MIDOSE-1310 file (N, C-alpha, C; in nm, 2 decimals, decimal comma, always signed):
residues 218
meta	+0,08/-0,12/+0,00/+0,00/+0,00/+0,00/+0,09/+0,12/+0,00; +0,06/+0,22/-0,09/+0,13/+0,35/-0,09/+0,08/+0,43/+0,03; +0,17/+0,47/+0,11/+0,14/+0,54/+0,24/+0,06/+0,66/+0,21; +0,09/+0,74/+0,10/+0,02/+0,86/+0,08/-0,11/+0,85/+0,01
awki	-0,14/+0,73/-0,03/-0,27/+0,71/-0,11/-0,39/+0,73/-0,03; -0,39/+0,71/+0,10/-0,51/+0,73/+0,18/-0,51/+0,86/+0,26; -0,40/+0,94/+0,25/-0,39/+1,06/+0,32/-0,45/+1,18/+0,24; -0,58/+1,19/+0,24/-0,65/+1,28/+0,16/-0,72/+1,38/+0,25
ppae	-0,71/+1,51/+0,21/-0,78/+1,61/+0,29/-0,93/+1,59/+0,30; -1,00/+1,62/+0,41/-1,14/+1,59/+0,42/-1,23/+1,65/+0,31; -1,20/+1,77/+0,27/-1,28/+1,84/+0,16/-1,26/+1,76/+0,03; -1,14/+1,71/+0,01/-1,12/+1,64/-0,12/-1,19/+1,50/-0,11
iear	-1,19/+1,44/+0,00/-1,27/+1,31/+0,02/-1,42/+1,33/-0,02; -1,48/+1,44/+0,04/-1,62/+1,46/+0,01/-1,64/+1,49/-0,14; -1,55/+1,58/-0,20/-1,57/+1,61/-0,34/-1,55/+1,49/-0,43; -1,46/+1,41/-0,40/-1,44/+1,29/-0,48/-1,56/+1,19/-0,46
sfai	-1,61/+1,18/-0,34/-1,72/+1,10/-0,31/-1,84/+1,14/-0,39; -1,87/+1,27/-0,39/-1,98/+1,32/-0,47/-1,96/+1,30/-0,62; -1,84/+1,32/-0,67/-1,81/+1,29/-0,81/-1,84/+1,15/-0,84; -1,80/+1,05/-0,76/-1,83/+0,91/-0,78/-1,98/+0,89/-0,78
idae	-2,05/+0,95/-0,69/-2,20/+0,93/-0,68/-2,26/+0,99/-0,81; -2,22/+1,10/-0,85/-2,28/+1,16/-0,97/-2,26/+1,07/-1,09; -2,14/+1,01/-1,10/-2,11/+0,93/-1,21/-2,18/+0,80/-1,21; -2,19/+0,74/-1,09/-2,25/+0,60/-1,08/-2,41/+0,61/-1,07
agph	-2,46/+0,72/-1,03/-2,61/+0,73/-1,02/-2,67/+0,73/-1,16; -2,60/+0,78/-1,26/-2,66/+0,78/-1,39/-2,77/+0,88/-1,41; -2,85/+0,87/-1,51/-2,96/+0,97/-1,53/-3,07/+0,95/-1,42; -3,12/+1,06/-1,38/-3,22/+1,06/-1,27/-3,32/+1,18/-1,29
kwdp	-3,42/+1,18/-1,21/-3,53/+1,28/-1,23/-3,51/+1,40/-1,15; -3,41/+1,41/-1,06/-3,40/+1,51/-0,96/-3,35/+1,65/-1,02; -3,41/+1,76/-0,97/-3,36/+1,89/-1,00/-3,24/+1,91/-0,91; -3,16/+2,02/-0,94/-3,03/+2,03/-0,87/-3,05/+2,04/-0,71
asws	-3,15/+2,12/-0,67/-3,17/+2,13/-0,52/-3,21/+2,00/-0,46; -3,30/+1,93/-0,52/-3,34/+1,80/-0,47/-3,23/+1,70/-0,47; -3,15/+1,70/-0,58/-3,04/+1,61/-0,60/-2,94/+1,63/-0,49; -2,92/+1,75/-0,44/-2,82/+1,78/-0,34/-2,87/+1,71/-0,21
vvrr	-3,00/+1,69/-0,19/-3,05/+1,62/-0,07/-3,03/+1,47/-0,10; -3,08/+1,42/-0,21/-3,07/+1,28/-0,24/-2,92/+1,23/-0,24; -2,84/+1,31/-0,30/-2,70/+1,27/-0,31/-2,64/+1,26/-0,17; -2,68/+1,34/-0,08/-2,63/+1,34/+0,06/-2,68/+1,21/+0,13
lvht	-2,80/+1,16/+0,10/-2,85/+1,04/+0,15/-2,76/+0,92/+0,10; -2,73/+0,92/-0,03/-2,65/+0,82/-0,09/-2,51/+0,83/-0,02; -2,46/+0,94/-0,01/-2,32/+0,96/+0,05/-2,31/+0,90/+0,19; -2,42/+0,92/+0,27/-2,42/+0,88/+0,41/-2,44/+0,73/+0,42
sadf	-2,51/+0,67/+0,32/-2,54/+0,53/+0,33/-2,47/+0,44/+0,23; -2,41/+0,50/+0,13/-2,35/+0,42/+0,02/-2,45/+0,33/-0,05; -2,57/+0,38/-0,05/-2,69/+0,30/-0,10/-2,76/+0,38/-0,21; -2,74/+0,33/-0,34/-2,80/+0,40/-0,45/-2,95/+0,38/-0,46
dyvr	-3,01/+0,30/-0,38/-3,15/+0,28/-0,38/-3,22/+0,42/-0,35; -3,16/+0,51/-0,28/-3,22/+0,63/-0,25/-3,24/+0,72/-0,37; -3,17/+0,70/-0,48/-3,19/+0,77/-0,60/-3,33/+0,74/-0,66; -3,37/+0,61/-0,64/-3,50/+0,57/-0,69/-3,61/+0,58/-0,59
dtvi	-3,58/+0,55/-0,47/-3,69/+0,53/-0,37/-3,73/+0,66/-0,29; -3,64/+0,76/-0,30/-3,67/+0,89/-0,22/-3,80/+0,96/-0,29; -3,88/+1,01/-0,20/-3,99/+1,09/-0,24/-3,98/+1,23/-0,17; -3,98/+1,33/-0,26/-3,98/+1,47/-0,20/-4,10/+1,54/-0,26
spga	-4,18/+1,59/-0,17/-4,30/+1,66/-0,21/-4,27/+1,79/-0,28; -4,36/+1,83/-0,37/-4,33/+1,96/-0,44/-4,31/+2,08/-0,34; -4,20/+2,15/-0,36/-4,17/+2,26/-0,28/-4,11/+2,23/-0,14; -4,08/+2,10/-0,11/-4,04/+2,06/+0,02/-3,90/+2,12/+0,05
veag	-3,81/+2,10/-0,05/-3,67/+2,15/-0,03/-3,67/+2,30/-0,01; -3,74/+2,37/-0,09/-3,75/+2,52/-0,08/-3,81/+2,56/+0,06; -3,91/+2,48/+0,10/-3,97/+2,51/+0,23/-3,88/+2,49/+0,35; -3,80/+2,38/+0,33/-3,70/+2,35/+0,43/-3,59/+2,46/+0,44
vaav	-3,55/+2,50/+0,33/-3,44/+2,61/+0,32/-3,50/+2,74/+0,39; -3,62/+2,77/+0,36/-3,69/+2,89/+0,42/-3,70/+2,88/+0,57; -3,74/+2,75/+0,61/-3,75/+2,73/+0,75/-3,62/+2,74/+0,82; -3,51/+2,69/+0,77/-3,38/+2,70/+0,83/-3,34/+2,85/+0,84
kagp	-3,37/+2,92/+0,74/-3,33/+3,07/+0,75/-3,41/+3,14/+0,85; -3,53/+3,09/+0,89/-3,61/+3,15/+0,99/-3,57/+3,11/+1,13; -3,47/+3,03/+1,15/-3,43/+2,98/+1,28/-3,53/+2,89/+1,34; -3,54/+2,77/+1,28/-3,65/+2,68/+1,32/-3,62/+2,60/+1,45
lvit	-3,73/+2,53/+1,50/-3,72/+2,43/+1,60/-3,71/+2,30/+1,53; -3,60/+2,23/+1,54/-3,58/+2,10/+1,47/-3,59/+1,99/+1,58; -3,69/+1,91/+1,56/-3,73/+1,81/+1,66/-3,70/+1,67/+1,61; -3,61/+1,59/+1,67/-3,57/+1,46/+1,63/-3,63/+1,35/+1,71
dtkm	-3,64/+1,23/+1,66/-3,69/+1,12/+1,74/-3,58/+1,04/+1,81; -3,46/+1,07/+1,78/-3,35/+0,99/+1,85/-3,23/+1,09/+1,87; -3,15/+1,05/+1,98/-3,03/+1,12/+2,00/-2,93/+1,10/+1,89; -2,94/+0,98/+1,82/-2,85/+0,96/+1,71/-2,87/+1,06/+1,60
alng	-2,99/+1,09/+1,57/-3,02/+1,19/+1,47/-2,98/+1,33/+1,52; -3,00/+1,36/+1,65/-2,96/+1,48/+1,71/-2,81/+1,50/+1,69; -2,73/+1,40/+1,72/-2,59/+1,40/+1,71/-2,53/+1,41/+1,57; -2,61/+1,36/+1,48/-2,57/+1,36/+1,34/-2,59/+1,49/+1,27
inrs	-2,67/+1,57/+1,32/-2,70/+1,70/+1,26/-2,59/+1,80/+1,29; -2,54/+1,86/+1,18/-2,42/+1,95/+1,19/-2,48/+2,08/+1,24; -2,47/+2,11/+1,37/-2,53/+2,23/+1,42/-2,45/+2,35/+1,39; -2,33/+2,34/+1,35/-2,25/+2,46/+1,31/-2,31/+2,52/+1,19
nlap	-2,37/+2,44/+1,10/-2,43/+2,49/+0,98/-2,57/+2,56/+1,01; -2,63/+2,52/+1,12/-2,76/+2,58/+1,16/-2,74/+2,70/+1,25; -2,62/+2,71/+1,31/-2,59/+2,82/+1,41/-2,62/+2,96/+1,36; -2,58/+2,99/+1,23/-2,60/+3,12/+1,18/-2,74/+3,16/+1,18
frae	-2,83/+3,07/+1,18/-2,98/+3,09/+1,17/-3,04/+3,08/+1,31; -2,96/+3,05/+1,41/-3,02/+3,04/+1,55/-3,12/+2,93/+1,56; -3,10/+2,83/+1,49/-3,19/+2,71/+1,50/-3,17/+2,64/+1,63; -3,27/+2,58/+1,68/-3,27/+2,50/+1,80/-3,30/+2,35/+1,76
vlcl	-3,21/+2,26/+1,80/-3,23/+2,12/+1,77/-3,26/+2,04/+1,90; -3,37/+1,97/+1,91/-3,41/+1,90/+2,03/-3,44/+1,75/+2,01; -3,41/+1,68/+2,11/-3,45/+1,54/+2,11/-3,51/+1,52/+2,26; -3,63/+1,48/+2,27/-3,70/+1,48/+2,40/-3,71/+1,34/+2,46
vddg	-3,65/+1,24/+2,40/-3,68/+1,10/+2,44/-3,64/+1,08/+2,59; -3,54/+1,15/+2,64/-3,49/+1,13/+2,78/-3,55/+1,24/+2,87; -3,64/+1,32/+2,82/-3,70/+1,42/+2,90/-3,79/+1,35/+3,00; -3,79/+1,40/+3,13/-3,87/+1,34/+3,23/-4,02/+1,34/+3,20
rvvs	-4,07/+1,44/+3,14/-4,21/+1,44/+3,10/-4,24/+1,33/+3,00; -4,15/+1,31/+2,91/-4,17/+1,20/+2,81/-4,16/+1,06/+2,87; -4,06/+1,04/+2,96/-4,05/+0,91/+3,03/-4,18/+0,88/+3,11; -4,23/+0,98/+3,18/-4,35/+0,96/+3,25/-4,47/+0,93/+3,16
aage	-4,49/+1,01/+3,06/-4,60/+0,99/+2,97/-4,59/+0,85/+2,90; -4,47/+0,81/+2,86/-4,46/+0,68/+2,79/-4,50/+0,57/+2,88; -4,46/+0,58/+3,01/-4,49/+0,48/+3,11/-4,64/+0,47/+3,14; -4,71/+0,59/+3,14/-4,85/+0,59/+3,17/-4,93/+0,54/+3,06
tsst	-4,89/+0,56/+2,93/-4,97/+0,52/+2,82/-4,92/+0,39/+2,75; -4,81/+0,33/+2,80/-4,75/+0,21/+2,74/-4,71/+0,24/+2,59; -4,66/+0,35/+2,56/-4,62/+0,39/+2,43/-4,47/+0,40/+2,42; -4,42/+0,41/+2,30/-4,27/+0,44/+2,29/-4,24/+0,58/+2,34
raqa	-4,12/+0,60/+2,38/-4,08/+0,74/+2,42/-4,09/+0,83/+2,30; -4,05/+0,78/+2,19/-4,05/+0,87/+2,07/-4,19/+0,92/+2,04; -4,29/+0,83/+2,06/-4,43/+0,86/+2,03/-4,48/+0,96/+2,14; -4,44/+0,94/+2,27/-4,48/+1,03/+2,37/-4,42/+1,17/+2,35
avdv	-4,30/+1,17/+2,30/-4,23/+1,29/+2,28/-4,30/+1,38/+2,18; -4,37/+1,33/+2,09/-4,45/+1,41/+1,99/-4,55/+1,49/+2,07; -4,62/+1,42/+2,16/-4,73/+1,49/+2,24/-4,67/+1,59/+2,33; -4,56/+1,56/+2,40/-4,49/+1,66/+2,48/-4,44/+1,78/+2,41
afrd	-4,39/+1,75/+2,29/-4,34/+1,87/+2,20/-4,46/+1,96/+2,17; -4,57/+1,91/+2,13/-4,69/+1,99/+2,10/-4,74/+2,07/+2,23; -4,73/+2,00/+2,34/-4,79/+2,06/+2,46/-4,70/+2,16/+2,52; -4,57/+2,13/+2,52/-4,48/+2,21/+2,61/-4,37/+2,28/+2,53
vvta	-4,34/+2,25/+2,41/-4,22/+2,30/+2,34/-4,25/+2,38/+2,21; -4,34/+2,33/+2,13/-4,37/+2,40/+2,00/-4,44/+2,53/+2,04; -4,39/+2,64/+1,99/-4,45/+2,77/+2,01/-4,51/+2,82/+1,89; -4,62/+2,89/+1,91/-4,70/+2,95/+1,79/-4,61/+3,05/+1,71
gret	-4,61/+3,03/+1,58/-4,54/+3,12/+1,50/-4,39/+3,08/+1,46; -4,34/+2,98/+1,53/-4,20/+2,94/+1,51/-4,21/+2,82/+1,41; -4,12/+2,82/+1,31/-4,12/+2,72/+1,21/-4,06/+2,59/+1,28; -4,12/+2,48/+1,25/-4,08/+2,35/+1,30/-4,04/+2,25/+1,19
vwvf	-3,93/+2,18/+1,21/-3,89/+2,07/+1,12/-3,88/+1,95/+1,20; -3,96/+1,85/+1,17/-3,96/+1,72/+1,24/-3,88/+1,62/+1,16; -3,79/+1,54/+1,24/-3,70/+1,46/+1,18/-3,71/+1,32/+1,24; -3,75/+1,22/+1,16/-3,77/+1,08/+1,21/-3,68/+0,99/+1,14
gnap	-3,59/+0,92/+1,21/-3,50/+0,82/+1,15/-3,51/+0,69/+1,20; -3,59/+0,67/+1,31/-3,59/+0,54/+1,38/-3,73/+0,49/+1,42; -3,82/+0,59/+1,45/-3,95/+0,55/+1,52/-4,07/+0,57/+1,43; -4,12/+0,47/+1,37/-4,25/+0,48/+1,29/-4,36/+0,52/+1,39
taly	-4,36/+0,48/+1,51/-4,46/+0,52/+1,61/-4,47/+0,67/+1,62; -4,35/+0,74/+1,62/-4,35/+0,88/+1,64/-4,40/+0,95/+1,51; -4,36/+0,90/+1,40/-4,41/+0,96/+1,27/-4,56/+0,94/+1,26; -4,61/+0,82/+1,29/-4,76/+0,80/+1,29/-4,83/+0,89/+1,39
rlme	-4,77/+0,91/+1,51/-4,84/+1,00/+1,61/-4,84/+1,14/+1,56; -4,74/+1,19/+1,49/-4,74/+1,32/+1,43/-4,85/+1,34/+1,33; -4,86/+1,24/+1,24/-4,97/+1,24/+1,14/-5,10/+1,24/+1,21; -5,12/+1,16/+1,31/-5,25/+1,15/+1,38/-5,28/+1,28/+1,45
rlgg	-5,19/+1,34/+1,51/-5,21/+1,47/+1,58/-5,25/+1,58/+1,48; -5,17/+1,59/+1,37/-5,20/+1,69/+1,27/-5,33/+1,67/+1,20; -5,37/+1,54/+1,18/-5,49/+1,51/+1,11/-5,61/+1,53/+1,20; -5,59/+1,52/+1,33/-5,70/+1,53/+1,42/-5,73/+1,67/+1,48
dpsl	-5,63/+1,76/+1,46/-5,65/+1,90/+1,52/-5,59/+2,00/+1,42; -5,68/+2,06/+1,34/-5,64/+2,15/+1,24/-5,57/+2,28/+1,30; -5,60/+2,30/+1,43/-5,54/+2,42/+1,49/-5,39/+2,41/+1,52; -5,34/+2,29/+1,52/-5,20/+2,27/+1,54/-5,11/+2,33/+1,43
pepa	-5,00/+2,39/+1,46/-4,92/+2,45/+1,35/-4,86/+2,35/+1,26; -4,88/+2,37/+1,13/-4,83/+2,27/+1,03/-4,68/+2,28/+1,03; -4,61/+2,17/+1,03/-4,46/+2,18/+1,02/-4,41/+2,24/+0,89; -4,30/+2,31/+0,89/-4,24/+2,36/+0,77/-4,20/+2,24/+0,68
lvig	-4,15/+2,14/+0,75/-4,10/+2,02/+0,68/-4,10/+1,90/+0,77; -4,14/+1,78/+0,72/-4,12/+1,66/+0,79/-4,03/+1,57/+0,71; -3,92/+1,53/+0,78/-3,83/+1,44/+0,72/-3,86/+1,30/+0,79; -3,92/+1,21/+0,71/-3,96/+1,08/+0,76/-3,89/+0,97/+0,70
lpvg	-3,78/+0,92/+0,77/-3,70/+0,82/+0,71/-3,67/+0,71/+0,82; -3,77/+0,66/+0,89/-3,75/+0,56/+0,98/-3,71/+0,43/+0,92; -3,63/+0,35/+0,99/-3,57/+0,22/+0,93/-3,64/+0,11/+1,01; -3,66/-0,01/+0,95/-3,70/-0,12/+1,02/-3,80/-0,21/+0,95
fvna	-3,85/-0,31/+1,02/-3,94/-0,41/+0,96/-4,09/-0,40/+1,00; -4,11/-0,33/+1,11/-4,25/-0,31/+1,16/-4,29/-0,17/+1,14; -4,38/-0,15/+1,04/-4,44/-0,02/+1,01/-4,35/+0,09/+0,96; -4,22/+0,06/+0,93/-4,13/+0,16/+0,88/-4,17/+0,20/+0,74
fesk	-4,18/+0,10/+0,65/-4,23/+0,13/+0,51/-4,37/+0,19/+0,52; -4,46/+0,13/+0,59/-4,60/+0,17/+0,60/-4,61/+0,32/+0,64; -4,53/+0,35/+0,74/-4,54/+0,49/+0,79/-4,50/+0,59/+0,69; -4,40/+0,56/+0,61/-4,35/+0,65/+0,50/-4,45/+0,65/+0,39
rdla	-4,51/+0,54/+0,35/-4,61/+0,54/+0,25/-4,73/+0,63/+0,29; -4,77/+0,62/+0,42/-4,88/+0,69/+0,47/-4,84/+0,84/+0,48; -4,72/+0,87/+0,51/-4,68/+1,01/+0,51/-4,69/+1,07/+0,37; -4,66/+1,00/+0,27/-4,66/+1,05/+0,13/-4,80/+1,08/+0,09
ssgi	-4,90/+1,02/+0,16/-5,04/+1,04/+0,12/-5,12/+1,11/+0,23; -5,05/+1,16/+0,33/-5,12/+1,21/+0,45/-5,18/+1,35/+0,44; -5,14/+1,43/+0,34/-5,19/+1,56/+0,33/-5,09/+1,66/+0,39; -4,99/+1,61/+0,46/-4,88/+1,70/+0,50/-4,81/+1,76/+0,37
rhfi	-4,80/+1,88/+0,36/-4,76/+1,94/+0,23/-4,61/+1,92/+0,20; -4,52/+1,94/+0,30/-4,38/+1,94/+0,27/-4,31/+1,82/+0,35; -4,26/+1,73/+0,27/-4,20/+1,61/+0,34/-4,09/+1,56/+0,25; -4,00/+1,49/+0,31/-3,89/+1,41/+0,24/-3,90/+1,27/+0,31
tnls	-3,91/+1,17/+0,22/-3,92/+1,03/+0,27/-3,87/+0,94/+0,17; -3,88/+0,81/+0,19/-3,84/+0,71/+0,09/-3,93/+0,58/+0,11; -3,96/+0,52/+0,00/-4,06/+0,41/+0,00/-3,99/+0,28/+0,01; -3,93/+0,25/+0,12/-3,87/+0,12/+0,15/-3,85/+0,10/+0,30
rkgg	-3,80/-0,01/+0,34/-3,77/-0,03/+0,48/-3,64/+0,04/+0,52; -3,56/+0,09/+0,43/-3,44/+0,15/+0,46/-3,46/+0,29/+0,51; -3,36/+0,33/+0,59/-3,36/+0,47/+0,65/-3,26/+0,47/+0,76; -3,29/+0,54/+0,86/-3,21/+0,55/+0,98/-3,18/+0,69/+1,03
snva	-3,14/+0,70/+1,15/-3,11/+0,83/+1,21/-3,00/+0,90/+1,13; -2,90/+0,83/+1,09/-2,79/+0,89/+1,01/-2,84/+0,95/+0,88; -2,93/+0,88/+0,82/-2,98/+0,93/+0,69/-3,07/+1,05/+0,71; -3,15/+1,04/+0,81/-3,24/+1,15/+0,85/-3,16/+1,28/+0,88
aaav	-3,06/+1,26/+0,95/-2,97/+1,38/+0,99/-2,90/+1,43/+0,86; -2,87/+1,34/+0,77/-2,80/+1,38/+0,64/-2,90/+1,47/+0,56; -3,03/+1,44/+0,57/-3,12/+1,53/+0,49/-3,13/+1,67/+0,55; -3,12/+1,68/+0,69/-3,12/+1,81/+0,75/-2,99/+1,88/+0,71
naia	-2,88/+1,81/+0,71/-2,75/+1,87/+0,68/-2,75/+1,92/+0,54; -2,82/+1,85/+0,45/-2,82/+1,90/+0,31/-2,90/+2,02/+0,30; -3,02/+2,03/+0,37/-3,10/+2,15/+0,36/-3,03/+2,27/+0,42; -2,95/+2,24/+0,53/-2,88/+2,35/+0,59/-2,77/+2,41/+0,50
klal	-2,70/+2,32/+0,43/-2,60/+2,36/+0,33/-2,66/+2,45/+0,22; -2,78/+2,41/+0,17/-2,85/+2,49/+0,07/-2,89/+2,63/+0,13; -2,93/+2,63/+0,26/-2,96/+2,76/+0,32/-2,84/+2,85/+0,33; -2,72/+2,79/+0,36/-2,60/+2,87/+0,37/-2,56/+2,92/+0,24
as	-2,58/+2,85/+0,13/-2,54/+2,88/+0,00/-2,63/+2,98/-0,07; -2,75/+3,00/-0,02/-2,85/+3,09/-0,09/-2,85/+3,23/-0,03
């Protein structure tokens, strides 16, 4: 092995990775802004299925960029997603990133209702955290129960503030695909999801990071 062959500056690694993705993805349907999101999902997962399976509602990327610029409340379903979000890119916009699964109010509510913490966190967020007039971005990479609860709450109470963007990319075998399919037909205007069992907190965080990069560049 040539010692210098792997000593590549981080920026060059990313640039070369994106060049490989662009070359290997081949022709696709995505406009440049949407492709920057999808390409980031592929970059994070090394999985080209995202080129075909990702679903981005009309105007979702633009809505996400506008939300970031407004200094949104970004609510995640896991600490893994929280930690994967590059908060330095959100800092110029004074965005706040939260994960409530370890919050005492959530722990108590989950125990009382025999629900997942991620599901209970949606209710606590609406009750105690989401403030009127502030843009919200919801990020799901692990818990279909939380994504379903968000859809249930929004569908049952029109007075609740509509999220600026829902990133729904939960991974798994029980209701992961179904929750994303239902998100795509839920009536929520702006969403990013994928129609497969694949996903994950890292991929969901990557979508946020892509949106933040677009906001910084615009």
